[in-house]
N, C-alpha and C positions, 0 to 999 in steps of 0.2 A: 435705176434699175427694175424698175415698174414693167417700163415700155421695154424694155430688151424681153424680160421673160414672157412677157404677152407677146411678142413676136416670134418669138423660138415656140409656141404652142401650136402655131399657125401648122405648123408642118404635123401634129400628131393628130392621129385617130381621137374620134368618139370619146373612148372610153379613156385611152392614155390623157385626153386633154383636163377628163375630170379627173382624174389620178394626180394629174400636175399640178391642178386649182387647189388638191387636199395639198399637198407634198406645199407649195406656193405659201398659202395659208397658214400652216403650219408653223414656218419659218418664219414668218411675220409675226405669227402669234407671241409666238420666241425669245423674235426680238424686242415686242415693244415689253412684253414681262422683263427684259433683261434690261432693256434703258430703265422701266419703270423700276425693277430694283435699285438698279446703280441710281437713279435719284433719291430713291427712299435711302436707301444709304448716305450719297451726299448730306441730304437733307438732317440726318441722325447724326450723323458725323457734327454737322454744324449743330445741331441740338446741346453739343458741348462747350460748356460756358469759357470764355476769354479768361485770361487770368494777367492780370498786372500788377507787381508790385512795385511802387513807389518806396524807397529805401534813401533816406538823407546820412549826412555822418556828422555825428558833433553835434545832433541839435535834441536837447533833452525835452522831457515834458513842458518846462515850464518855459520855451522855444516858440508857443504857439498862443493866438490870442485865445482861441477855444478852450485853454487851461490858465485862464485870467490871466498870462498878460496884460498890461495899461498901455505897454509901447509899442509892440511889433504889429506890425500891418500883414495879417493872412487872411482875411477875407473870405479868400476863397477855397483854404484847407479849413477855416471855423463853418462854411457852407456846410462841405462835403462832412463834416464831424458831428452836424445835426441830423445829418440822414442815414449815418452811417451806425453799426454796431460795434460798440465803445468797450475795447479791454483796459479797464484801470487799470489792471493790476500785475502787466504783464512784464517782462523780465526778459534782458538781453546779456549779453554779457558786458564787459565794461571797457572794453575796446572795440576797434573796428575790425581785423581779422577774424578773432576769436567770434564774434556774432555772425560773422557770416558762413565763416565752416559749420556752424549750429544749424542756421536756418536752412544752408543745401542740404545738410546728410542727416537731420534728425536726430543728431548726438553731440551729449557736449562735447565742446572744445576742444577739454582738454584732453577726450581720445584721439584726435584726427592731426596731430602734429600743429593744430594751429591754437595756440598758447599765446602766441607772441606776434609784433607785428613785421618781425623782423628776425635776422641772424638764422632763416632758415627754416624759423618755427613758424611759416605759416602759409608754405606750403602744402596744402589739404591731403593725404596720403591718395595715393593713387588706388587705390584698392576699395574707397570707400564709392557706393553707388550715391549719387548725387541729386538733385533735383531734376535739373533740366534733361539729364537721360530719362527720368520715370517719364517726365511729362514726353519724350521724346519716342519713346518706346510705345507712349499708349495716345500716337497719332500727332500729337502738338509740333507746331512750328515754334523755336525759341530763340529769342533775340535778346541782347543783353548790351547796356548802355552804360558806360560812366565808371564806375570803380568795380574792381574785382577782388583784390587782394587777397588772391589766395593761392600766388603762381603767376609766371611772367615766363615762363619756361615750359616746353615739352617736357612730361604728359599733364601739368596746371591748370592750363591756359584755360580759358573758357571755351574757347573752340574747341580744346580738347575731350572737354567735359559734358557735351550733347548740347551747348550753343550753337544755332546754325547762323547766327549773326549778331556778330561784334563788334562796337566801337568802342574802347575801351582809352583808357591812360594806363600808366605803368607804377606799380608798389601800390605803395597805400594811400599816395597823394600826386597829384599835379606838381613837380620841380622834386622831387625823390628821387634814388639812385637810379630804379629802373625803368622811370619816364624819360620821355625824350630830350634831347639836350634843352635846357632852357626855355620849356614852357614857364608860361606865365599867368595861364587861365582866359588869352585873348589871343585868337588865331594859331592854335596851337596844332601840333603835329598826333596822331593819337596809331594807333592800332586796329585796323578795319580787317578783319577777318586775317590777323596775323601778319599785315602787309604796312608801314605806315603811309600815312595819309594827311595832307595838309588840310584843315579846316578854318572857316572864314568863322568869328564871332565869339561870344563869351561860350564859358565851358560847357555851362547847365541850360544853354540853349540849343548848343550845339547837341547834347545828348538826347535831349528831349526832342528836338524838331528829328534827329535820326532814330529815332523810338515810333515816331510821328509817322514816317515814311513806313518802316515798318509795320508798324500797324494800319495802314490803308494797305498798302500789298495783301498782307494776308489776311486783309478782314472775313472773307468767303471762306475759313476753313478755321481751324481752335486753334489758336496761339496762345505762349507763354511771354511776356515780356517785363522783362526786369531790369528798371529804370533808377540805378544806382547813383545818386550825384554824389561825387568829392565835395561839394558844398554843405554845410557851411566850415569844413575844417579849414584849417590853414596853411599855408597865408591866407590871409584876409582881402584874398585880391577879390574887385569887386567895381562893375559899370556905377560911372562917378553918379547913374542919375539915382540909383540904389541907396548909395551910400548917405545922397542930399535929402532922402526921404526922411531922412534921421537927422539933419543939422538944427540944432540950437536946441534939442532935447535936454530940459534941465538931469543932471544925473549922468546922461548918458557918453560917455569919453569915446574917440574917435575909433575904437578898436571895436566896441560894442556899436556904433553907427554900420562898419563893416561887416561884422557879424550877421547884426540883423537886416541890412540891406542883403548880402546872399541867400537870404532865407524867404523875401518877401520876392525877389525875385521865382526862387523855387514854385514859393506858391502863385507868382502870375504866370511862370510855367505849366503848372497843376491844370489849369483852368484853360491853358490850352489843347493840355491833356482831354480835358474833361468836354471840351468842343468840339475834339474832331472825332471820339465816340458816338458826341450825339448826332452828328451830320452823317457820320457811315449808319447811323442808326443800329448802334451793335452794343451803345450802353447798357442796356436793363440786360443781355446777355451776355456782360462782362466783371468775373468779380475783380474791383478794383482795393486796392490795399496800400492804405500810407501809414511808414512807421519809421522808426530812426536804431542806428545799430551801437549807441550806446548815449549815457547821460553827455549833457550839456558841455563843450569844452568853454568855460567859462563864464555861459549866459547866467547862472545861477546868482553871481554878483552882483545884477541887474535886478533877478526875479527867479525864486528859487520852486515854487508853486509846492510848496510847503515840504520841499527835499532834503533833507540833507547831501551835502557832493556832489561833486561833476564827475566827469570822463575818469575811468580809471580807479573812481573808490569803490570799497566793498558796502559802504551806506546806498540809502535806497534814489538818492541822485545820480550815483553813478551808473545803474543799471534797469529802473522803472524807468519806459517809456512809452509812449502812443500808439495803439495797435488799433487803427480803424479800418472797418471792410464792411464793404457796399457790394449790395448782387441782389438787384430788383425781380429778376426772373427768379433765384433763390430765394424769396423773401424774404432777403437779410437787408432789410432798409427801414426807414424813418424815423431809429435812432433809439439803441438800447444801450443800456450800460451793463456790463458785465462785471464781475467786482471779485469774479474768485481770480486765485493764482495760476499764474499759466504762464508758458516760456516759450523764447524763439526755436527752441526743437522740439515743436507742437505744431509748426505750420507746415509739416512734410507729409506725419500721419493726418493731420487736418485734408490737405489737398488730395490724398489718397483715397480718403472715407468718400469725402464730399461728390468728386467727380467719380470713384467707383472706378479708380484706377485698380487695372493687373499691376500686382508690386509683392512681390515675399524676400524682405529685408534678408542680404547676405547675414549681417550683424544684427544686434537687438539695437532698437531706439530706445532711447531715453524720451521722447516724444509723446504724445496722448492722442488721440484725435480731439478737437475741441465741437466737433459737429454737434454733440447733446447738448455741449451750452449756447451754442448758436440758436439751437432749435428748442430751448426750452426742455429736451429729454432727459436730461441731469438730475432723476430724483436722487441716485445714492452717488454724487461724484464725490469721489476722497477728500481729503484734506492731505493733497498730499504735501511731498518733504521736495523742495529743490534747493540746487548748490550754486551758488555763484562764489567768484575768487578772480582774484586781480594776479598772474604770473607774471610775466613780461620777464622772464629770467631764459638761459641755455637749455634747463632742463626745470622741469615740475617739482615742486618745493612745498609738500604737506603743510598743512595749516597759514598756507602765506596771504594775507587779506582776503577772508571768506566771509561769505552769508550765507547760514542756512535758514530756509524758508518754509516756514505754512502758512496758513489763511490767518493766523491770529499773530505772529512769532517772527522774531529775526535774531539768530544769534550771530553775534559779530565777533570772528574771531576770539571766540572759544572765552571770553570776559565779560561780554555785553552782551543783554535779554532786552529788549523791546517789543512791549505791548504792541501793534499795528494797530489796535480798534480804537487806542487813547491818546497814539504818542506817534505819529505818522511820521512827524520830522526827526526820529530817533533823537532823544533831549533827553531823555529819565531813563540811566540805567537800572532797571530790577532785577539784573542778576541772583541777588540772594535773595527776594522773594521768592523767585518759584526756581526752586534747585529741581522741581522733578522736571522742568518743560525743558531747561536748559540742558539734563541730561539725556531727555528722549531726542532732542535735536543733536548734540554732540553722537548720542551712537548712531544717530543717523548718517552723520557726516562719517562717520569711520568706515562703517560699510560703502558707503559709495566712494570711498575713496580708496579702498581696496579694490573693487570693481576695476576700477581706471588700470591701477598697475598688474592688475593680472591680464592688460592686455601689453604690458611692455615697453609702452607710450615712449617710456625717456631711452627703452634700446634699441628704439626704430628710429630709421632716419628717412626724409622725403629726399630721392635723388633727380637732381636733374641728369634729363638724360639726352646724352649727344652723339652724333653719327647717326640721328635718324633722318631720315625723309623730311618728314615731318617739321625738322626746324633745322637747316643748316645753311649756314653757319649759328650755332646758338652764342646772343648776346646774353651774357650774365654779368652782374653787377655786385658789389660787395655788400649789397642789402642783405642778399641770401649769405653772406658769409657767416660758420657759425663762428662765434667770438664769446668770450664772457667781456671782454671791455670794445663796447662798440662808438663810443663819441660818436662823431657824425659822418662815422662810414658808411651809412646808408641813405645817405641824402647828396643829390650833387654837391651841395656847400662843402660835402665832405670830402669832395675830389679836388675844389677849387683851392682849400684850405688846408689841404694837405692832412689832413685826420691822421690820428698812427692807431694803428689797428694789428692783430694776430690773428689768423686761425686759420681755416680750412673750407671748404665747400662740399657737400656731396655729392659727387659727379658719377654717372652710370656711362659708362661706355658701351652704346650698342650690339658695336660692331667690332672685328677685327678689322684693324685698318692705319693705313698713313692718315696721320692727323696735324693740322697746322695748330697750336697754340697762340694767342696773340695778347698780351700784358698792355695795357693803354691804363694811362691815368683819366682820361677825359674819353668818351664816345664815340665813334669813327665820326657820326656825323656831326659833331663838333668843330671839327679840322685843326682841333688845336693839338699840337706838341707837345710832349709830356713835360718839358720843363718853361712852356710858354707862360706869361705873365699879361693878366691881364685888367683895365679897369673893372671899377664897378658898374652894372647897366646904370642908364639914367633911370631914376623915381619918375612912375608918373602917377598922378594923382589917385589911380585907382589901384593902383599899388601899392599893397603893407609892404612886400618886400619883391627886391628884385636881384639877379645874381650879383653878390661881392667880389669885388677884385679877387685875383687867385695872390696866393702865398708863394712868395719866390721858395723855389722847393729844394733843387741842385739833386733831384736824383742820378745817381753813377751805375747804379746796375739795376738789372732784372732779374730777378729768380725766380724758376718754375721745379715743382716737388710732384707728378702721379703718375702712380702706375710707376714702371721702372724707367721713370724721366727724371732725371734732376739736374739742373742747367741752370749756369749764371751765365750774363751777357750784359757790355758793357751797354751805355745810354750815349747814343751818339746826338750830338748840337743837332734843335730840331727836329728830331727822329720821333714819330709821332705813336708807334708801336715798336714792341719786341717781340720778335715770332720766334717759335720753338717748331720743329716737324721733329717726327717719331711715329714707328709704328706704335702701334697700343693695340694689346689685346681685349677684348670685351669683356667686360667688369665692372664691379664697383669700388670706386678709391676712394680715398680724401686727398683732393688739390688742396694746396699750397702755392700761391701767388702775389710774389711781392716786389714793392719797389722800395729801393734802399739806395737812402741821402748820403752826401757826403761825410756824417757824423756818424755812419752806422746806421743809422735809426730805420724802426722796419715801418713800410708801411701795406697795403693792402693795395692790388692790382684794382681800382677802383671798378672798372669793365675789363672782362674776360672774354675772347673770340675763342670759339672751340670752333674748326670745320672739318670734317671728314675730307680728305683728299680726292 
């Protein structure tokens, strides 16, 4: 460029040559300034810290060595614990999807349509603005790896909600209804950005490996990485070498050898994550968080960390879990304990505050920024009243399995009161000795519950959208069928066992058009006919559970009712699916899809495919 400019100047007069040179210098100065500004902008962009959240499934506070467990081997997370800011009074929901919904939204899970783990009540309302969307709007690239559990169909999938790179299993766990057929934790098929893809290796290893690739690809720009393991959620399938680590330990039966082995595998992967951050020289500018989604799924029978109850319980062991945060560049390291009462819905406003995000909530948040606690600036931090409950029903029910908490007290189910300063394990009910405390917390619960009812959650539903170019055809499972009697219809084993249930799906057809609706017992990838039988999968030492033998079903008819389509069709021998075609007008509908056996008993179509033709 410089050569051509000066070659052209030879044809100019002296004055014109000077003028030309002045203009050229000006151009170069502008280019130099522009380049400098770009470099400064890029540098400033990279000054934004990366954020990594590692959240495990069904691991309680007692399932770590750092909280006193004498059996479990978690040396890497224990070392991280020593260098992290530790929230020791951090509370989540008592089961999987509810906790994830609150983390993502900054709002209590009962407001979100995520107060169950199945039956359409784990689909996070579309109009909620969630964490990855906020990160994306503020210049971050987002990756999600592992367990989502907030919807498997458009518009509820993680790739619909702000994540740019996604590798996930289906439903609330590997082997559940929405998951790819016959996954067993080893060499499984997952959804990669909406498309199925086969992976080699153990599930936790795969999810961390994919996360590390994402981190390396995006190391030069700010990223948000959400690693949500399905382990140690059941079935307790684990590599043999990890189970063998706990062989011969007195009092540790096989299920706990498996459970602890899954956690030690997570711990090894956590070390690989830390090593990657160090190798890329981004550890200091990364906010790294370790936490879990609810209380332990049985680990309290071995070691309870002084907490009563486990997963699903309204007592402390059901919802008090670890929250460890480290960010060296933000001076959040070196080890520090914070004992103030905080909750999962505090994470979103904390990120917004810490990172200076541009964000104006559309709906009121339940969460509060923890930045003042992190930096010891909370001179007047309030004694908050927080609320946790276990619903797991088709609709919200007042006074169901609930705990009202403040810094000092727990009111449980309206009749039990515990002084947490002297009775952390909740063994002595002092309800009659402190009526004024019980009354204050009870009044708080009444106001809180009314605030949820004012949002009409029981009258609102999350509709799966079909006929959209974002997902066509839609693969829908009975996991998300609304029913009061669910048996095992939410699981792949429900299809093999021909579990009975009736109910409907909330479906929105986004466009007028011709649609093909196919009813199946088994998903298409299985290749199985509706009435096909097969033996149980051969058990391996790594597997606690494998696919059971199928129950002889004798299904004779398939029934569909949606919009103005209502039809029954005979099921022929060897038929894999029964399809109906119809013109359907755009709109929201209740859909019934049933398989009817020779005794006229009703079963759900465990898998339904809806395709806009």
